[in-house]
Every structure is written in C-alpha cells, then in structure tokens.
N, C-alpha and C positions, 0 to 999 in steps of 0.2 A: 662327528654328530653336530647338527646344527645347533646354535645357541637358542635355548627357549625363549630368552629375553629380546632377541632380535626383532620379533613383530613388534613389539612394544616401541623399540627405538625407531622403528621405521615409521611408526604412527605419531613419531615426534618431529616435526618439521624443524624445530631449532636445533637438534642433535645433528644436522648436517653441516653445521656452520660454527659451532661453538663448543667446545667442552664444559658442560655447564655444571659447575660444583656450588653454587647457590640456592640449592633447593631449600635450606633454612629460611631463605630470603622470600624468593619465589620461584617455584619449579616451573620448568616448560612445559606447557600445555599439550596434550594429546591432540589428535586430529578431531575426534569428536566432541571433544571440550569446544574447540575453535568453532567448530560447525555449529553447535546448539548457540553460541554468543551470536555469530554472524547472522543466522536464520532468525533470530528475534529482532536483531536490530532491523534486517530487512522487512519483516513484519511490521515493526511499528513504523516504518517509514512509509508502509503502503497503506495502513489502515487506521494508524494512531495509537498512542500508547497505551490508554485505557482500553480500548476496543482489542489491541494485541493480547493484553492479559486477560481479557474474557476469552479469547479464542483458544488461548494455550492454559484455561484453568487445570485440566487433566493433569498435564506436565508439570504444573507449578505445584499441584498436591505430591507428585512424586517425587519431588525435591525433598519435601519432609520426611518421606518413607527412606529414601536413600541416605540422606544426612542422619537419621536416627540409627540405622543400621550400621554405620561407621562406629558408633560408640556404644551400642547394645541397649538403646532407647527405644522408646515408642514416639511414634509421629506427633502425638499430643503433648508430647513434653518438650517440642523443639522449637525455638523461636529463629527465626530467620533475620539476620543483621546485616550491617555494612561491613564488619571486620571483627576480629578477635577482641580489639580494645574497647570497638562499643559495646561487644558482649558483655565483657568485664564491668564496664561502668553500669550497665543497665542492672547487674546483679549488684552491685554495690549500692545503687540507689535504692534497692528493694529494701535494706535495711534500715531502720529508723535508729541511726547513731545519737547518742547524746554525749555530752562531755564527760568525760571520765571513761567512758567505754573503752575496750581493750579489743586490738585485732591483733592476732598472732600471723606473722607473715614469713614466708620462706626466705631463706637469705639468697636465693636464686631467683627472686621476682625479676621479671622483665622490666626494663626501664620504665615504660609506660604504665605498667601496673602500679611500680612504686611512687611515681608521680602522684597516681590517683589516691594513692593510701595517705601520703603527706599532705595531699590538699584536703583530705577529710580530716586531718590531724589540724592543720591550721584553721579550717572553718568551724568545726565542731569541737574541738578539743579532745578528737580520739588519741588513744595513746597506741602507737605502732610498737610492737614488740617482736623482736627476731625469733624464729623457733630453734631451739637448742639443736647443734648440730652433732653428728657422731664425731669420733676422734679423729677419723681419717678427714674430717671437714667438708665432706662431699653431700650428705643428706641427712636428714632429720633424725635426732636421738628419741627414738618412739617414748621410751621409758621417762625421760627427761620432759618429755613434750607433755605428756599425760600428767606429771605432777605440775608443770607450769599451768596447764588448763585447770586443773582442780584449784591452785592457788589463785589464779587471777581473774577465773569465769571470763573468758572473752567473749564478744557478741559474734565473732567471726574467725575462722582459720582460714588462710588463704594458701595454697601450695602450688607449686610449678610441676607439670608433670616431667616434663625434659627441659632440663636447662637450656637455654637459648645460646650460652657463651661458651658451655664446655661440653654439652650432651650428655650428662648424668641425668639416669633415670631413677626418678624419686619414687619412693614407696608410697603411693598417694592411696593405695586401699589400706595399707597399716595406719596411716594417718586418719582416714576416715572411720576405722574402726574405733580411734580413740575418741575422734568427734560424736560419734554416735552413742557412746557410752556415758559422755557427757553433756548430750543434747545440744551441741554447738553447731552453729550454720557452719557449712564446709564451701568453699570455692575453689575450682581446679582450674588451672589454665592449661590447657591441652594443645595451644597452636602449633606445637612441635611434635606432638605425638600423632594426632590425628591424620590417618592415611598412611602412616608407616607401621603400624602394628596394630592387633586388635585391641579394643578397649570396651570394658563394660562397666556402665556406670553404675549399676548395681552393686556389684564387686567393690566399685571404688567406695560407695556409700556418700558421694557427694550430694549437696543441695543445688549446685550451679556448676556448669563447666563450660569453658568457652573455649570456641576453635575457630579456625579460619580456612579459606577456601585456597588462598595462594601459595600455601607451602607444600607439604608433604601429600596432599590431597590431589595437588595439581590442577586445580581450578584458575579463575581468572581473580583478579584483584578486584575490591570492592563487593566482596561476600563474605560472609560468616555464619554462625550459629551460635546460640546459646541453649545449652540443657538447663530445663527447670526440673526438680525432681516433684513428685506428686506430694511430699511433706512440704516443700516450698508452696506450691499452689494451695494446698489446704489449708496453710497458716494464713493464707490471704497475703502474701507477700506480692508487691507488683513494683513495677519502675516508679520513681519519684514524677517524671515527666511523662505521663501516660498519654496517647492520643487516641483519635477515633477509630484507629485499627486495633488496640487494645482494651477499648471500652466503649460502651454506649451511654450516651448521654441519655440520662432519664429526664433531667429538668435543669433549670439554670445552676442548681446547686447539688445535684447527685448525678452519679455516673455509675454503671456497672461493669466490672472487669471482666473481659473474657475468661471462661472457666479453664483455658488451657494455656500453654505457653506462649500463646499468641498476644496475651496482654503484654508481653514484653518485645512486641513489634511495633514498627511505625507505619503509617498508611504508604508513605513514599519509598518505593524499592527500584532499586536498578534490576529490572525482571530479567534483562539480557545477562547479567552477571550472576545472579541467582539460578538461573536455567543451565549456564555454564558450572555452576557448583555442582549442582545436582547431577549432570553429566559426568563430571569427575568423581563423583562419591560412587556412582554407578560402576564407572570404569574400575575404580580401585576395588569393588567389591566383587566384579566379575574376574579379576586378576585373582584375588583371595588375599586377605590382609596378612594370613600366616605366611603365605608364600612371599609377599612383599617383605616381612619382617626378616624372614631367612636369607633373603638375597641382599638385603641392606646390612645383614650384621657381616655376611661374607664381604662385600665391599668396604665396611668399617674395618674388618680385621685387616684386609689387604693393604688398604692405603695407610692404617696405622703402623704396619709392619715396615712398610718403605719408608716412613717418616723416622722411625727407630733408627734406621741405618743411615739416615742423613748426617754430614758433618756439621751444618749450619742450623737446620731447621729442627725444631723440637714441639712437640705437643705439650701444651700447658695446663690441660685439664687433669683432673684426679679422681678418684673413686670408681665404684664399680657397682653395678654395669653401666656402660656408656652405650649411648646411640650414635649414629654417623653423622654427628656433628663435632668436627675436630677444629678445636683452635690450635693455630701453630704460629711461631714467630721467631726470628732470626735476629742475633744481637747485631747491630750497627747499621741496621737497614731503617728507611723510613716508610712507616706504613701505607699512607695514601699513595706514594710513588711506586711502591712495590704493587700494591693493587692495580695501579695504571698499568705497569708494565705486564702483568699477567693479563690483564684484559687485551693490551696490544697483541699478545701472544693468542688471542683466541680463548682463554681460560678465563672463565665466571667463577670468581670467589668473593666473599664479602668481607669487608673490612670492619672489625671491631674495636674501636677506641675505648679505653678504659672507663670512660665517664658513662658508657651505656651499661655497665654492669659493675657500679663501684664496690658491691658487695662480694665481688667475686676476687678472691684473694691473688689468683693466679696471674687473671687479667689484669688486675691492678699492678702488680709488680712487673709485668712485662710491658706494660705501658699500652700496648695495641696487639692485636691479633689478625692474622687472616683465617677466616671460619671457610673451612672445607666441609661441603655436604652433599655427598653423592646421593643419586637416586637409582632406581632399578634398571633405568635406561643407559647409564653411563656403562662403558665397558673396559677392557684392558687398553685400547689405544687411548682412550680418554685419560685413564690413570697415567699412562706414559707421557702423554702431551702435558698433564698437571706437572708432574715432577720435572720434566726438561724446562717447564717454563721457571719453576721454583729454583732449579738450578741455576738458570741465566739471570733469576733477579739477585740471587744472593752473590753471584759473580759482579753484578752490578753494570 
C-alpha cells in the first residue's frame, strides 16, 4: 500500500536534500506556500507594493479566515503580525501594568517571553511569580494555581501550550477555567502547537493567544498572528503603540481604535509572508489537524522508542503528555560541534543551550540538548538517517 503521506513529501522540495528534524524551529515549506510567496513578490515587482496589496485584497482577507480556523476562532478576532514574539509583546502592552501588579507565568516560558516579562518587572515594578508545578515537575498544579491566584490577585496569567525545550503539553484549558473563575486576563503562547494539533480558543478560555507561521504551520518566516477574545476587545484592551492600521485619528488629541482585533496590527506588512502563512494554514486545514496530530504522535513514539534503545543518547524531558519535540543529549560531547556534524551528514536539528530555558531543570542539568522535532513529511528513511548521524556523532 502506498504511503498516504508520500504526496505531501513530494510537495516539499527540501525533503529531497535533507532529513529535516528542526520543525520546532522552522519547517520546510510545501510547494503551494513557496508559490504563494513568490507570486506576490513578482506582483509587487511588476506593479508596486501598495498596488499589489490592493489587487490581492480578497486573498489577504482569506488569510484571516484560514488563520482563525487553525485555532477555532473567528476572523474578526485575528490580528496578523510579524511573528509570535511580536504577538506576545502586543498582548502584554495592552494591559496597563502598575507597580506592585503580579504576573503568574509558566515555568516553561519561551526565553523571549520571559525576557519581556522581566523587562516589565524592571520598568514598572511588576512582580513575576512562577506558576506552581505538579509533583512530576512538568505541568501546572491547577489546585495550587487557583489558591495562588486567589491570594495574589494577578493582573495576568501567562502559559505555554507546548514547551519549546521539552515538548510537554500543558493543560491550557484547565488553566483557562481557573482564570475565568477569578476574572484574570490569560495569555497563551501557542507557537509550538499551532499547525500540529487542533486548537479551540473557546475551550482554552484565553484572552490572547500568540502563534507563528514558520514552525508546524509550515509557512515562511516573518509572519504570525494574535488571537484577541471578544472579552478583551469589549474591555477596550489595545496595544500601547497603536498606529493608523489599528486606529483612526479623529483630531490631534483623539483616536478611535478598530472594533476588531485589527487594532493590534501595524500598517506595514510583508504581504508576501502573510499570503504564504495563509497558504500554509489552508494546506494544514485541507490535510486535517486531527490527521496531522495522529501522524506526529506515531513519529514521536517511533523516535522516542529508538532513543530509549541508544547507549549514549537519552531524552531529557519528562511529564506526560509530550509532543514531537524531543530534547536529547550525550555526555562527553560538545553541543555546537555535534550539531555541525549532524548538519554535515544532511540532518537538521536544533541546538538548545541551557540559557535558552533556564527554568527547564532537565536542560539546565544537561547543559545543552539537540532538539529533534519531526513533521508529517518525515519518513522511515529520514529516521534511519537521523540515528545513523547520531551514532557517528557519538563516536566522534
């Protein structure tokens, strides 16, 4: 029987030359995405940037629809941005923090997110409190979190759907339910979950959710999105630095923000990147997020089973459930040199230095890890190539 995923592999030009296991960094783009980006660049070259955006207005509107469908939202609640970090920053800037305010943040915050939170603490005197963890150290202890929220009355709770250094899948809906009971704003980083599994923002109960194009959605770099709930819009939340895309200047001292999530957008876009993101979202939806999730579960299990049989290499994450983001290390090896050796063998993996996730105890103890993150276009030959390269790297 033919491999049902072979067609998607054939539509991935990069899969012909490399075994790409860096999808948690930036996935290989499929042909429809590449074509969408190139076509718009060509159109801009022929007629001008503003004119090209005008001509593709209908296609641009579709980007909102496809992006919204990835996370179970309505297009009116989607803002298009430059990347997930940009989305996260816009959400943070919408909340009027004051000295003494509390933010409860996940132990697994992405480094860029944590830097932004620390910046708020430095500038405004906000206190950053780590969410209490379960006994296994992997996810949030919901009962303890509820007690902490009741005691500290935070202005924001921030969580990560899938940890970027370990693949742990957080119970973001459970956290959302706690936040709703206590009327606390809730921000979710979904940069590693969007495109690899179904997401329902209504079930999560978040006010904001940030996502990117370049990872499991398989879009180009330079595009992302921010979900903004009706609750947040009705409360008048808006980014601190709002521009004429997000608001209308009424007179020299007054402006009116857009009624939708577009108030979180800037005037200037890379429309080629955004159209590529829309094409990637459409591509994922046509395959089916349930199918993608099942395929990734199989690849995750297959790779983790082979790692468990290795003498030198070991996975350093913990907790259950875990997504196909697998951090591995081997004692006595140099991280950067090992990644370079893997690349020379035609295998792409990401290097995780400990400073990228200082709150991840497993990574901190190991000092570094290679992050192996497959996608549905990877096949058995890619996995064999991965483990051959790992064995050769371990031998030095």
